[in-house]
PyMOL Python script that loads the backbone (N, CA, C, O; Angstrom):
from pymol import cmd

cmd.read_pdbstr("""\
ATOM      1  N   MET A   1      50.074  42.416 206.038  1.00  0.00           N
ATOM      2  CA  MET A   1      49.244  43.225 205.184  1.00  0.00           C
ATOM      3  C   MET A   1      48.167  43.947 206.005  1.00  0.00           C
ATOM      4  O   MET A   1      48.024  45.165 205.897  1.00  0.00           O
ATOM      5  N   PHE A   2      47.387  43.184 206.847  1.00  0.00           N
ATOM      6  CA  PHE A   2      46.422  43.840 207.712  1.00  0.00           C
ATOM      7  C   PHE A   2      46.145  43.004 208.949  1.00  0.00           C
ATOM      8  O   PHE A   2      46.362  41.792 208.969  1.00  0.00           O
ATOM      9  N   SER A   3      45.656  43.690 209.987  1.00  0.00           N
ATOM     10  CA  SER A   3      45.262  43.055 211.243  1.00  0.00           C
ATOM     11  C   SER A   3      43.885  43.549 211.614  1.00  0.00           C
ATOM     12  O   SER A   3      43.543  44.709 211.383  1.00  0.00           O
ATOM     13  N   ILE A   4      43.088  42.652 212.197  1.00  0.00           N
ATOM     14  CA  ILE A   4      41.729  42.969 212.599  1.00  0.00           C
ATOM     15  C   ILE A   4      41.561  42.548 214.052  1.00  0.00           C
ATOM     16  O   ILE A   4      42.002  41.469 214.449  1.00  0.00           O
ATOM     17  N   LYS A   5      40.916  43.410 214.849  1.00  0.00           N
ATOM     18  CA  LYS A   5      40.555  43.070 216.226  1.00  0.00           C
ATOM     19  C   LYS A   5      39.048  43.185 216.350  1.00  0.00           C
ATOM     20  O   LYS A   5      38.416  44.047 215.739  1.00  0.00           O
ATOM     21  N   GLY A   6      38.488  42.295 217.156  1.00  0.00           N
ATOM     22  CA  GLY A   6      37.047  42.336 217.341  1.00  0.00           C
ATOM     23  C   GLY A   6      36.600  41.381 218.418  1.00  0.00           C
ATOM     24  O   GLY A   6      37.409  40.863 219.187  1.00  0.00           O
ATOM     25  N   LEU A   7      35.285  41.150 218.465  1.00  0.00           N
ATOM     26  CA  LEU A   7      34.696  40.301 219.485  1.00  0.00           C
ATOM     27  C   LEU A   7      34.103  39.039 218.874  1.00  0.00           C
ATOM     28  O   LEU A   7      33.451  39.076 217.830  1.00  0.00           O
ATOM     29  N   VAL A   8      34.346  37.920 219.553  1.00  0.00           N
ATOM     30  CA  VAL A   8      33.740  36.635 219.224  1.00  0.00           C
ATOM     31  C   VAL A   8      33.160  36.112 220.526  1.00  0.00           C
ATOM     32  O   VAL A   8      33.897  35.808 221.464  1.00  0.00           O
ATOM     33  N   HIS A   9      31.841  36.008 220.581  1.00  0.00           N
ATOM     34  CA  HIS A   9      31.148  35.593 221.808  1.00  0.00           C
ATOM     35  C   HIS A   9      31.591  36.431 223.012  1.00  0.00           C
ATOM     36  O   HIS A   9      31.809  35.901 224.101  1.00  0.00           O
ATOM     37  N   GLY A  10      31.718  37.732 222.804  1.00  0.00           N
ATOM     38  CA  GLY A  10      32.069  38.659 223.876  1.00  0.00           C
ATOM     39  C   GLY A  10      33.535  38.677 224.256  1.00  0.00           C
ATOM     40  O   GLY A  10      33.923  39.417 225.161  1.00  0.00           O
ATOM     41  N   LYS A  11      34.357  37.889 223.595  1.00  0.00           N
ATOM     42  CA  LYS A  11      35.780  37.820 223.898  1.00  0.00           C
ATOM     43  C   LYS A  11      36.586  38.528 222.826  1.00  0.00           C
ATOM     44  O   LYS A  11      36.350  38.324 221.636  1.00  0.00           O
ATOM     45  N   SER A  12      37.536  39.359 223.235  1.00  0.00           N
ATOM     46  CA  SER A  12      38.391  40.083 222.293  1.00  0.00           C
ATOM     47  C   SER A  12      39.346  39.114 221.602  1.00  0.00           C
ATOM     48  O   SER A  12      40.008  38.300 222.246  1.00  0.00           O
ATOM     49  N   GLN A  13      39.401  39.222 220.279  1.00  0.00           N
ATOM     50  CA  GLN A  13      40.267  38.370 219.467  1.00  0.00           C
ATOM     51  C   GLN A  13      40.971  39.239 218.421  1.00  0.00           C
ATOM     52  O   GLN A  13      40.455  40.282 218.019  1.00  0.00           O
ATOM     53  N   SER A  14      42.147  38.798 217.988  1.00  0.00           N
ATOM     54  CA  SER A  14      42.825  39.509 216.910  1.00  0.00           C
ATOM     55  C   SER A  14      43.410  38.510 215.931  1.00  0.00           C
ATOM     56  O   SER A  14      43.821  37.409 216.297  1.00  0.00           O
ATOM     57  N   ILE A  15      43.435  38.932 214.661  1.00  0.00           N
ATOM     58  CA  ILE A  15      43.961  38.086 213.594  1.00  0.00           C
ATOM     59  C   ILE A  15      44.711  38.976 212.608  1.00  0.00           C
ATOM     60  O   ILE A  15      44.312  40.111 212.346  1.00  0.00           O
ATOM     61  N   SER A  16      45.791  38.447 212.074  1.00  0.00           N
ATOM     62  CA  SER A  16      46.582  39.168 211.082  1.00  0.00           C
ATOM     63  C   SER A  16      46.699  38.321 209.824  1.00  0.00           C
ATOM     64  O   SER A  16      46.759  37.092 209.880  1.00  0.00           O
ATOM     65  N   TYR A  17      46.732  39.009 208.693  1.00  0.00           N
ATOM     66  CA  TYR A  17      46.865  38.348 207.400  1.00  0.00           C
ATOM     67  C   TYR A  17      48.055  38.947 206.682  1.00  0.00           C
ATOM     68  O   TYR A  17      48.198  40.167 206.597  1.00  0.00           O
ATOM     69  N   SER A  18      48.915  38.070 206.162  1.00  0.00           N
ATOM     70  CA  SER A  18      50.034  38.521 205.333  1.00  0.00           C
ATOM     71  C   SER A  18      49.956  37.790 204.003  1.00  0.00           C
ATOM     72  O   SER A  18      49.432  36.679 203.916  1.00  0.00           O
ATOM     73  N   HIS A  19      50.486  38.434 202.968  1.00  0.00           N
ATOM     74  CA  HIS A  19      50.415  37.891 201.617  1.00  0.00           C
ATOM     75  C   HIS A  19      51.743  38.189 200.934  1.00  0.00           C
ATOM     76  O   HIS A  19      52.028  39.328 200.567  1.00  0.00           O
ATOM     77  N   GLU A  20      52.543  37.148 200.771  1.00  0.00           N
ATOM     78  CA  GLU A  20      53.853  37.320 200.152  1.00  0.00           C
ATOM     79  C   GLU A  20      54.041  36.297 199.043  1.00  0.00           C
ATOM     80  O   GLU A  20      53.782  35.108 199.234  1.00  0.00           O
ATOM     81  N   ASN A  21      54.489  36.758 197.896  1.00  0.00           N
ATOM     82  CA  ASN A  21      54.749  35.885 196.743  1.00  0.00           C
ATOM     83  C   ASN A  21      53.533  35.040 196.380  1.00  0.00           C
ATOM     84  O   ASN A  21      53.660  33.876 196.002  1.00  0.00           O
ATOM     85  N   GLY A  22      52.339  35.651 196.502  1.00  0.00           N
ATOM     86  CA  GLY A  22      51.109  34.969 196.121  1.00  0.00           C
ATOM     87  C   GLY A  22      50.557  33.998 197.144  1.00  0.00           C
ATOM     88  O   GLY A  22      49.580  33.302 196.869  1.00  0.00           O
ATOM     89  N   VAL A  23      51.170  33.938 198.334  1.00  0.00           N
ATOM     90  CA  VAL A  23      50.752  32.991 199.360  1.00  0.00           C
ATOM     91  C   VAL A  23      50.249  33.753 200.589  1.00  0.00           C
ATOM     92  O   VAL A  23      50.958  34.595 201.141  1.00  0.00           O
ATOM     93  N   GLY A  24      49.021  33.448 201.009  1.00  0.00           N
ATOM     94  CA  GLY A  24      48.434  34.083 202.176  1.00  0.00           C
ATOM     95  C   GLY A  24      48.675  33.276 203.430  1.00  0.00           C
ATOM     96  O   GLY A  24      48.765  32.049 203.391  1.00  0.00           O
ATOM     97  N   LYS A  25      48.780  33.996 204.570  1.00  0.00           N
ATOM     98  CA  LYS A  25      49.044  33.339 205.854  1.00  0.00           C
ATOM     99  C   LYS A  25      48.279  34.073 206.950  1.00  0.00           C
ATOM    100  O   LYS A  25      48.263  35.303 206.988  1.00  0.00           O
ATOM    101  N   LEU A  26      47.643  33.307 207.847  1.00  0.00           N
ATOM    102  CA  LEU A  26      46.928  33.859 208.992  1.00  0.00           C
ATOM    103  C   LEU A  26      47.712  33.593 210.268  1.00  0.00           C
ATOM    104  O   LEU A  26      48.285  32.517 210.441  1.00  0.00           O
ATOM    105  N   THR A  27      47.735  34.576 211.161  1.00  0.00           N
ATOM    106  CA  THR A  27      48.294  34.408 212.500  1.00  0.00           C
ATOM    107  C   THR A  27      47.385  35.154 213.461  1.00  0.00           C
ATOM    108  O   THR A  27      46.665  36.069 213.061  1.00  0.00           O
ATOM    109  N   GLY A  28      47.419  34.763 214.722  1.00  0.00           N
ATOM    110  CA  GLY A  28      46.618  35.479 215.704  1.00  0.00           C
ATOM    111  C   GLY A  28      46.121  34.578 216.809  1.00  0.00           C
ATOM    112  O   GLY A  28      46.668  33.503 217.057  1.00  0.00           O
ATOM    113  N   ASP A  29      45.056  35.044 217.479  1.00  0.00           N
ATOM    114  CA  ASP A  29      44.476  34.279 218.570  1.00  0.00           C
ATOM    115  C   ASP A  29      43.879  32.978 218.027  1.00  0.00           C
ATOM    116  O   ASP A  29      43.218  32.982 216.989  1.00  0.00           O
ATOM    117  N   PRO A  30      44.114  31.867 218.730  1.00  0.00           N
ATOM    118  CA  PRO A  30      43.704  30.558 218.216  1.00  0.00           C
ATOM    119  C   PRO A  30      42.220  30.440 217.856  1.00  0.00           C
ATOM    120  O   PRO A  30      41.891  29.791 216.864  1.00  0.00           O
ATOM    121  N   ILE A  31      41.333  31.036 218.616  1.00  0.00           N
ATOM    122  CA  ILE A  31      39.897  30.882 218.348  1.00  0.00           C
ATOM    123  C   ILE A  31      39.527  31.500 217.009  1.00  0.00           C
ATOM    124  O   ILE A  31      38.880  30.844 216.192  1.00  0.00           O
ATOM    125  N   ILE A  32      39.920  32.742 216.762  1.00  0.00           N
ATOM    126  CA  ILE A  32      39.529  33.399 215.512  1.00  0.00           C
ATOM    127  C   ILE A  32      40.261  32.784 214.322  1.00  0.00           C
ATOM    128  O   ILE A  32      39.685  32.671 213.241  1.00  0.00           O
ATOM    129  N   VAL A  33      41.508  32.388 214.499  1.00  0.00           N
ATOM    130  CA  VAL A  33      42.238  31.743 213.404  1.00  0.00           C
ATOM    131  C   VAL A  33      41.533  30.443 213.017  1.00  0.00           C
ATOM    132  O   VAL A  33      41.363  30.164 211.831  1.00  0.00           O
ATOM    133  N   LEU A  34      41.124  29.651 214.000  1.00  0.00           N
ATOM    134  CA  LEU A  34      40.408  28.401 213.730  1.00  0.00           C
ATOM    135  C   LEU A  34      39.083  28.668 213.018  1.00  0.00           C
ATOM    136  O   LEU A  34      38.743  27.969 212.063  1.00  0.00           O
ATOM    137  N   LEU A  35      38.331  29.675 213.475  1.00  0.00           N
ATOM    138  CA  LEU A  35      37.058  30.017 212.838  1.00  0.00           C
ATOM    139  C   LEU A  35      37.254  30.427 211.381  1.00  0.00           C
ATOM    140  O   LEU A  35      36.510  29.990 210.504  1.00  0.00           O
ATOM    141  N   VAL A  36      38.245  31.258 211.130  1.00  0.00           N
ATOM    142  CA  VAL A  36      38.494  31.744 209.765  1.00  0.00           C
ATOM    143  C   VAL A  36      38.981  30.605 208.875  1.00  0.00           C
ATOM    144  O   VAL A  36      38.518  30.463 207.744  1.00  0.00           O
ATOM    145  N   GLU A  37      39.910  29.793 209.374  1.00  0.00           N
ATOM    146  CA  GLU A  37      40.394  28.665 208.569  1.00  0.00           C
ATOM    147  C   GLU A  37      39.251  27.721 208.216  1.00  0.00           C
ATOM    148  O   GLU A  37      39.180  27.226 207.092  1.00  0.00           O
ATOM    149  N   ASP A  38      38.355  27.470 209.172  1.00  0.00           N
ATOM    150  CA  ASP A  38      37.199  26.609 208.908  1.00  0.00           C
ATOM    151  C   ASP A  38      36.268  27.256 207.876  1.00  0.00           C
ATOM    152  O   ASP A  38      35.802  26.588 206.953  1.00  0.00           O
ATOM    153  N   ALA A  39      36.001  28.551 208.032  1.00  0.00           N
ATOM    154  CA  ALA A  39      35.113  29.260 207.108  1.00  0.00           C
ATOM    155  C   ALA A  39      35.703  29.323 205.693  1.00  0.00           C
ATOM    156  O   ALA A  39      34.956  29.352 204.715  1.00  0.00           O
ATOM    157  N   LEU A  40      37.012  29.343 205.579  1.00  0.00           N
ATOM    158  CA  LEU A  40      37.651  29.359 204.258  1.00  0.00           C
ATOM    159  C   LEU A  40      37.421  28.047 203.506  1.00  0.00           C
ATOM    160  O   LEU A  40      37.532  28.013 202.281  1.00  0.00           O
ATOM    161  N   GLN A  41      37.103  26.974 204.223  1.00  0.00           N
ATOM    162  CA  GLN A  41      36.877  25.668 203.593  1.00  0.00           C
ATOM    163  C   GLN A  41      35.489  25.549 202.973  1.00  0.00           C
ATOM    164  O   GLN A  41      35.241  24.630 202.193  1.00  0.00           O
ATOM    165  N   SER A  42      34.582  26.464 203.308  1.00  0.00           N
ATOM    166  CA  SER A  42      33.225  26.418 202.779  1.00  0.00           C
ATOM    167  C   SER A  42      33.229  26.604 201.261  1.00  0.00           C
ATOM    168  O   SER A  42      34.097  27.280 200.709  1.00  0.00           O
ATOM    169  N   VAL A  43      32.250  25.997 200.600  1.00  0.00           N
ATOM    170  CA  VAL A  43      32.131  26.165 199.151  1.00  0.00           C
ATOM    171  C   VAL A  43      31.242  27.361 198.794  1.00  0.00           C
ATOM    172  O   VAL A  43      31.108  27.704 197.620  1.00  0.00           O
ATOM    173  N   GLU A  44      30.631  27.998 199.809  1.00  0.00           N
ATOM    174  CA  GLU A  44      29.821  29.185 199.547  1.00  0.00           C
ATOM    175  C   GLU A  44      30.722  30.335 199.098  1.00  0.00           C
ATOM    176  O   GLU A  44      31.864  30.457 199.541  1.00  0.00           O
ATOM    177  N   LEU A  45      30.193  31.163 198.223  1.00  0.00           N
ATOM    178  CA  LEU A  45      30.943  32.339 197.785  1.00  0.00           C
ATOM    179  C   LEU A  45      30.935  33.388 198.886  1.00  0.00           C
ATOM    180  O   LEU A  45      30.060  33.383 199.751  1.00  0.00           O
ATOM    181  N   THR A  46      31.896  34.273 198.850  1.00  0.00           N
ATOM    182  CA  THR A  46      31.977  35.381 199.793  1.00  0.00           C
ATOM    183  C   THR A  46      32.221  36.643 198.979  1.00  0.00           C
ATOM    184  O   THR A  46      32.205  36.600 197.748  1.00  0.00           O
ATOM    185  N   GLY A  47      32.442  37.747 199.643  1.00  0.00           N
ATOM    186  CA  GLY A  47      32.773  38.978 198.937  1.00  0.00           C
ATOM    187  C   GLY A  47      31.770  40.075 199.196  1.00  0.00           C
ATOM    188  O   GLY A  47      30.732  39.860 199.822  1.00  0.00           O
ATOM    189  N   PRO A  48      32.096  41.248 198.707  1.00  0.00           N
ATOM    190  CA  PRO A  48      31.176  42.373 198.850  1.00  0.00           C
ATOM    191  C   PRO A  48      29.932  42.141 197.993  1.00  0.00           C
ATOM    192  O   PRO A  48      29.973  41.388 197.020  1.00  0.00           O
ATOM    193  N   VAL A  49      28.848  42.781 198.352  1.00  0.00           N
ATOM    194  CA  VAL A  49      27.588  42.616 197.633  1.00  0.00           C
ATOM    195  C   VAL A  49      27.801  42.902 196.153  1.00  0.00           C
ATOM    196  O   VAL A  49      28.366  43.932 195.785  1.00  0.00           O
ATOM    197  N   GLY A  50      27.346  41.988 195.313  1.00  0.00           N
ATOM    198  CA  GLY A  50      27.447  42.164 193.875  1.00  0.00           C
ATOM    199  C   GLY A  50      28.771  41.764 193.272  1.00  0.00           C
ATOM    200  O   GLY A  50      28.935  41.826 192.054  1.00  0.00           O
ATOM    201  N   GLN A  51      29.716  41.357 194.088  1.00  0.00           N
ATOM    202  CA  GLN A  51      31.034  40.975 193.569  1.00  0.00           C
ATOM    203  C   GLN A  51      31.503  39.720 194.314  1.00  0.00           C
ATOM    204  O   GLN A  51      32.516  39.740 195.014  1.00  0.00           O
ATOM    205  N   TYR A  52      30.765  38.657 194.154  1.00  0.00           N
ATOM    206  CA  TYR A  52      31.074  37.441 194.892  1.00  0.00           C
ATOM    207  C   TYR A  52      32.309  36.752 194.347  1.00  0.00           C
ATOM    208  O   TYR A  52      32.538  36.711 193.138  1.00  0.00           O
ATOM    209  N   ILE A  53      33.107  36.205 195.271  1.00  0.00           N
ATOM    210  CA  ILE A  53      34.363  35.548 194.916  1.00  0.00           C
ATOM    211  C   ILE A  53      34.501  34.248 195.701  1.00  0.00           C
ATOM    212  O   ILE A  53      33.862  34.066 196.737  1.00  0.00           O
ATOM    213  N   GLU A  54      35.326  33.363 195.207  1.00  0.00           N
ATOM    214  CA  GLU A  54      35.589  32.112 195.907  1.00  0.00           C
ATOM    215  C   GLU A  54      36.451  32.379 197.132  1.00  0.00           C
ATOM    216  O   GLU A  54      37.279  33.291 197.143  1.00  0.00           O
ATOM    217  N   ARG A  55      36.243  31.574 198.151  1.00  0.00           N
ATOM    218  CA  ARG A  55      37.054  31.664 199.372  1.00  0.00           C
ATOM    219  C   ARG A  55      38.433  31.094 199.067  1.00  0.00           C
ATOM    220  O   ARG A  55      38.559  29.938 198.663  1.00  0.00           O
ATOM    221  N   ASP A  56      39.456  31.904 199.261  1.00  0.00           N
ATOM    222  CA  ASP A  56      40.811  31.490 198.900  1.00  0.00           C
ATOM    223  C   ASP A  56      41.791  32.204 199.820  1.00  0.00           C
ATOM    224  O   ASP A  56      41.832  33.434 199.854  1.00  0.00           O
ATOM    225  N   ILE A  57      42.579  31.435 200.565  1.00  0.00           N
ATOM    226  CA  ILE A  57      43.560  32.002 201.492  1.00  0.00           C
ATOM    227  C   ILE A  57      44.549  32.916 200.771  1.00  0.00           C
ATOM    228  O   ILE A  57      45.152  33.784 201.403  1.00  0.00           O
ATOM    229  N   ASN A  58      44.727  32.741 199.469  1.00  0.00           N
ATOM    230  CA  ASN A  58      45.685  33.542 198.714  1.00  0.00           C
ATOM    231  C   ASN A  58      45.065  34.783 198.080  1.00  0.00           C
ATOM    232  O   ASN A  58      45.740  35.498 197.340  1.00  0.00           O
ATOM    233  N   ASP A  59      43.792  35.049 198.359  1.00  0.00           N
ATOM    234  CA  ASP A  59      43.096  36.231 197.850  1.00  0.00           C
ATOM    235  C   ASP A  59      42.786  37.145 199.039  1.00  0.00           C
ATOM    236  O   ASP A  59      41.870  36.853 199.808  1.00  0.00           O
ATOM    237  N   PRO A  60      43.536  38.251 199.207  1.00  0.00           N
ATOM    238  CA  PRO A  60      43.349  39.113 200.367  1.00  0.00           C
ATOM    239  C   PRO A  60      41.906  39.608 200.557  1.00  0.00           C
ATOM    240  O   PRO A  60      41.426  39.658 201.689  1.00  0.00           O
ATOM    241  N   LEU A  61      41.212  39.970 199.480  1.00  0.00           N
ATOM    242  CA  LEU A  61      39.838  40.448 199.612  1.00  0.00           C
ATOM    243  C   LEU A  61      38.923  39.331 200.111  1.00  0.00           C
ATOM    244  O   LEU A  61      38.062  39.572 200.957  1.00  0.00           O
ATOM    245  N   ALA A  62      39.098  38.124 199.601  1.00  0.00           N
ATOM    246  CA  ALA A  62      38.294  36.986 200.058  1.00  0.00           C
ATOM    247  C   ALA A  62      38.534  36.730 201.538  1.00  0.00           C
ATOM    248  O   ALA A  62      37.585  36.497 202.287  1.00  0.00           O
ATOM    249  N   VAL A  63      39.778  36.770 201.965  1.00  0.00           N
ATOM    250  CA  VAL A  63      40.106  36.535 203.370  1.00  0.00           C
ATOM    251  C   VAL A  63      39.497  37.627 204.250  1.00  0.00           C
ATOM    252  O   VAL A  63      38.950  37.324 205.310  1.00  0.00           O
ATOM    253  N   LEU A  64      39.582  38.871 203.835  1.00  0.00           N
ATOM    254  CA  LEU A  64      38.979  39.960 204.611  1.00  0.00           C
ATOM    255  C   LEU A  64      37.472  39.738 204.766  1.00  0.00           C
ATOM    256  O   LEU A  64      36.926  39.943 205.849  1.00  0.00           O
ATOM    257  N   CYS A  65      36.805  39.325 203.700  1.00  0.00           N
ATOM    258  CA  CYS A  65      35.354  39.087 203.760  1.00  0.00           C
ATOM    259  C   CYS A  65      35.033  37.931 204.696  1.00  0.00           C
ATOM    260  O   CYS A  65      34.059  38.001 205.446  1.00  0.00           O
ATOM    261  N   VAL A  66      35.831  36.871 204.668  1.00  0.00           N
ATOM    262  CA  VAL A  66      35.609  35.736 205.559  1.00  0.00           C
ATOM    263  C   VAL A  66      35.870  36.139 207.007  1.00  0.00           C
ATOM    264  O   VAL A  66      35.114  35.755 207.899  1.00  0.00           O
ATOM    265  N   ILE A  67      36.923  36.901 207.248  1.00  0.00           N
ATOM    266  CA  ILE A  67      37.194  37.390 208.605  1.00  0.00           C
ATOM    267  C   ILE A  67      35.994  38.192 209.110  1.00  0.00           C
ATOM    268  O   ILE A  67      35.574  38.032 210.256  1.00  0.00           O
ATOM    269  N   ASN A  68      35.456  39.038 208.269  1.00  0.00           N
ATOM    270  CA  ASN A  68      34.290  39.848 208.640  1.00  0.00           C
ATOM    271  C   ASN A  68      33.107  38.954 209.031  1.00  0.00           C
ATOM    272  O   ASN A  68      32.366  39.286 209.957  1.00  0.00           O
ATOM    273  N   GLU A  69      32.925  37.843 208.349  1.00  0.00           N
ATOM    274  CA  GLU A  69      31.846  36.905 208.668  1.00  0.00           C
ATOM    275  C   GLU A  69      32.042  36.253 210.030  1.00  0.00           C
ATOM    276  O   GLU A  69      31.064  35.924 210.700  1.00  0.00           O
ATOM    277  N   CYS A  70      33.286  36.062 210.447  1.00  0.00           N
ATOM    278  CA  CYS A  70      33.591  35.293 211.658  1.00  0.00           C
ATOM    279  C   CYS A  70      33.531  36.116 212.944  1.00  0.00           C
ATOM    280  O   CYS A  70      33.291  35.559 214.015  1.00  0.00           O
ATOM    281  N   PHE A  71      33.739  37.399 212.860  1.00  0.00           N
ATOM    282  CA  PHE A  71      33.642  38.253 214.050  1.00  0.00           C
ATOM    283  C   PHE A  71      32.189  38.648 214.281  1.00  0.00           C
ATOM    284  O   PHE A  71      31.444  38.863 213.325  1.00  0.00           O
ATOM    285  N   HIS A  72      31.785  38.745 215.540  1.00  0.00           N
ATOM    286  CA  HIS A  72      30.460  39.291 215.850  1.00  0.00           C
ATOM    287  C   HIS A  72      30.479  40.805 215.677  1.00  0.00           C
ATOM    288  O   HIS A  72      29.495  41.403 215.242  1.00  0.00           O
ATOM    289  N   SER A  73      31.609  41.419 216.022  1.00  0.00           N
ATOM    290  CA  SER A  73      31.804  42.844 215.748  1.00  0.00           C
ATOM    291  C   SER A  73      33.300  43.105 215.629  1.00  0.00           C
ATOM    292  O   SER A  73      34.115  42.451 216.279  1.00  0.00           O
ATOM    293  N   ILE A  74      33.641  44.069 214.789  1.00  0.00           N
ATOM    294  CA  ILE A  74      35.034  44.454 214.595  1.00  0.00           C
ATOM    295  C   ILE A  74      35.247  45.780 215.310  1.00  0.00           C
ATOM    296  O   ILE A  74      34.480  46.727 215.134  1.00  0.00           O
ATOM    297  N   THR A  75      36.299  45.832 216.117  1.00  0.00           N
ATOM    298  CA  THR A  75      36.550  47.031 216.921  1.00  0.00           C
ATOM    299  C   THR A  75      37.668  47.907 216.362  1.00  0.00           C
ATOM    300  O   THR A  75      37.683  49.117 216.588  1.00  0.00           O
ATOM    301  N   GLU A  76      38.597  47.303 215.639  1.00  0.00           N
ATOM    302  CA  GLU A  76      39.665  48.107 215.028  1.00  0.00           C
ATOM    303  C   GLU A  76      40.395  47.309 213.957  1.00  0.00           C
ATOM    304  O   GLU A  76      40.286  46.085 213.880  1.00  0.00           O
ATOM    305  N   HIS A  77      41.138  48.033 213.140  1.00  0.00           N
ATOM    306  CA  HIS A  77      41.948  47.387 212.103  1.00  0.00           C
ATOM    307  C   HIS A  77      43.183  48.229 211.854  1.00  0.00           C
ATOM    308  O   HIS A  77      43.205  49.433 212.111  1.00  0.00           O
ATOM    309  N   GLU A  78      44.210  47.563 211.344  1.00  0.00           N
ATOM    310  CA  GLU A  78      45.467  48.229 211.000  1.00  0.00           C
ATOM    311  C   GLU A  78      45.958  47.675 209.669  1.00  0.00           C
ATOM    312  O   GLU A  78      45.627  46.552 209.288  1.00  0.00           O
ATOM    313  N   GLY A  79      46.725  48.452 208.991  1.00  0.00           N
ATOM    314  CA  GLY A  79      47.341  47.983 207.759  1.00  0.00           C
ATOM    315  C   GLY A  79      46.535  48.342 206.529  1.00  0.00           C
ATOM    316  O   GLY A  79      45.619  49.163 206.568  1.00  0.00           O
ATOM    317  N   GLU A  80      46.908  47.698 205.435  1.00  0.00           N
ATOM    318  CA  GLU A  80      46.313  47.955 204.128  1.00  0.00           C
ATOM    319  C   GLU A  80      45.167  46.987 203.876  1.00  0.00           C
ATOM    320  O   GLU A  80      45.396  45.826 203.540  1.00  0.00           O
ATOM    321  N   LEU A  81      43.933  47.460 204.036  1.00  0.00           N
ATOM    322  CA  LEU A  81      42.781  46.605 203.773  1.00  0.00           C
ATOM    323  C   LEU A  81      42.517  46.555 202.274  1.00  0.00           C
ATOM    324  O   LEU A  81      42.495  47.594 201.614  1.00  0.00           O
ATOM    325  N   PRO A  82      42.315  45.352 201.729  1.00  0.00           N
ATOM    326  CA  PRO A  82      41.997  45.253 200.300  1.00  0.00           C
ATOM    327  C   PRO A  82      40.614  45.827 200.037  1.00  0.00           C
ATOM    328  O   PRO A  82      39.745  45.789 200.908  1.00  0.00           O
ATOM    329  N   THR A  83      40.413  46.353 198.851  1.00  0.00           N
ATOM    330  CA  THR A  83      39.114  46.911 198.484  1.00  0.00           C
ATOM    331  C   THR A  83      38.598  46.235 197.225  1.00  0.00           C
ATOM    332  O   THR A  83      39.362  45.729 196.403  1.00  0.00           O
ATOM    333  N   ALA A  84      37.288  46.242 197.102  1.00  0.00           N
ATOM    334  CA  ALA A  84      36.648  45.659 195.918  1.00  0.00           C
ATOM    335  C   ALA A  84      36.814  46.607 194.743  1.00  0.00           C
ATOM    336  O   ALA A  84      37.011  47.810 194.914  1.00  0.00           O
ATOM    337  N   GLU A  85      36.730  46.044 193.555  1.00  0.00           N
ATOM    338  CA  GLU A  85      36.772  46.869 192.357  1.00  0.00           C
ATOM    339  C   GLU A  85      35.511  47.726 192.308  1.00  0.00           C
ATOM    340  O   GLU A  85      34.460  47.306 192.792  1.00  0.00           O
ATOM    341  N   ALA A  86      35.602  48.904 191.739  1.00  0.00           N
ATOM    342  CA  ALA A  86      34.449  49.781 191.606  1.00  0.00           C
ATOM    343  C   ALA A  86      33.446  49.157 190.641  1.00  0.00           C
ATOM    344  O   ALA A  86      33.820  48.486 189.680  1.00  0.00           O
ATOM    345  N   MET A  87      32.180  49.391 190.915  1.00  0.00           N
ATOM    346  CA  MET A  87      31.140  48.894 190.019  1.00  0.00           C
ATOM    347  C   MET A  87      31.217  49.701 188.717  1.00  0.00           C
ATOM    348  O   MET A  87      31.344  50.925 188.760  1.00  0.00           O
ATOM    349  N   PRO A  88      31.144  49.034 187.572  1.00  0.00           N
ATOM    350  CA  PRO A  88      31.191  49.759 186.304  1.00  0.00           C
ATOM    351  C   PRO A  88      29.956  50.636 186.118  1.00  0.00           C
ATOM    352  O   PRO A  88      28.891  50.336 186.658  1.00  0.00           O
ATOM    353  N   ASP A  89      30.097  51.705 185.365  1.00  0.00           N
ATOM    354  CA  ASP A  89      28.965  52.582 185.077  1.00  0.00           C
ATOM    355  C   ASP A  89      27.833  51.769 184.471  1.00  0.00           C
ATOM    356  O   ASP A  89      28.054  50.926 183.602  1.00  0.00           O
ATOM    357  N   GLY A  90      26.630  52.027 184.934  1.00  0.00           N
ATOM    358  CA  GLY A  90      25.463  51.364 184.398  1.00  0.00           C
ATOM    359  C   GLY A  90      25.144  50.039 185.077  1.00  0.00           C
ATOM    360  O   GLY A  90      24.103  49.445 184.797  1.00  0.00           O
ATOM    361  N   ALA A  91      26.014  49.561 185.964  1.00  0.00           N
ATOM    362  CA  ALA A  91      25.738  48.304 186.665  1.00  0.00           C
ATOM    363  C   ALA A  91      24.696  48.548 187.740  1.00  0.00           C
ATOM    364  O   ALA A  91      24.614  49.628 188.324  1.00  0.00           O
ATOM    365  N   ARG A  92      23.907  47.518 187.982  1.00  0.00           N
ATOM    366  CA  ARG A  92      22.876  47.634 189.023  1.00  0.00           C
ATOM    367  C   ARG A  92      23.078  46.622 190.095  1.00  0.00           C
ATOM    368  O   ARG A  92      22.305  46.573 191.051  1.00  0.00           O
TER     369      ARG A  92
END
""", "prot")
cmd.dss("prot")
cmd.show_as("cartoon", "prot")
cmd.util.cbc("prot")
cmd.orient("prot")
């Protein structure tokens, strides 16, 4: 579905996420995969500002948000990145 490359402690890392039949799967460099898998276990909510969601390996948007938390900086991405729902009119 999508791949992300970036830096973790100055080291280039890449991770890919696939989602088939409702099941999410991570592959990539061991350090970033371990960081993301660990971060997915947290009970804290994640997500774009104003649209918090539970951390769930089977939710592509949640996984993208957790991946973003784990990289110090993202240098590139490929594939179909999930997007948040638009804020309804009148929402603040």
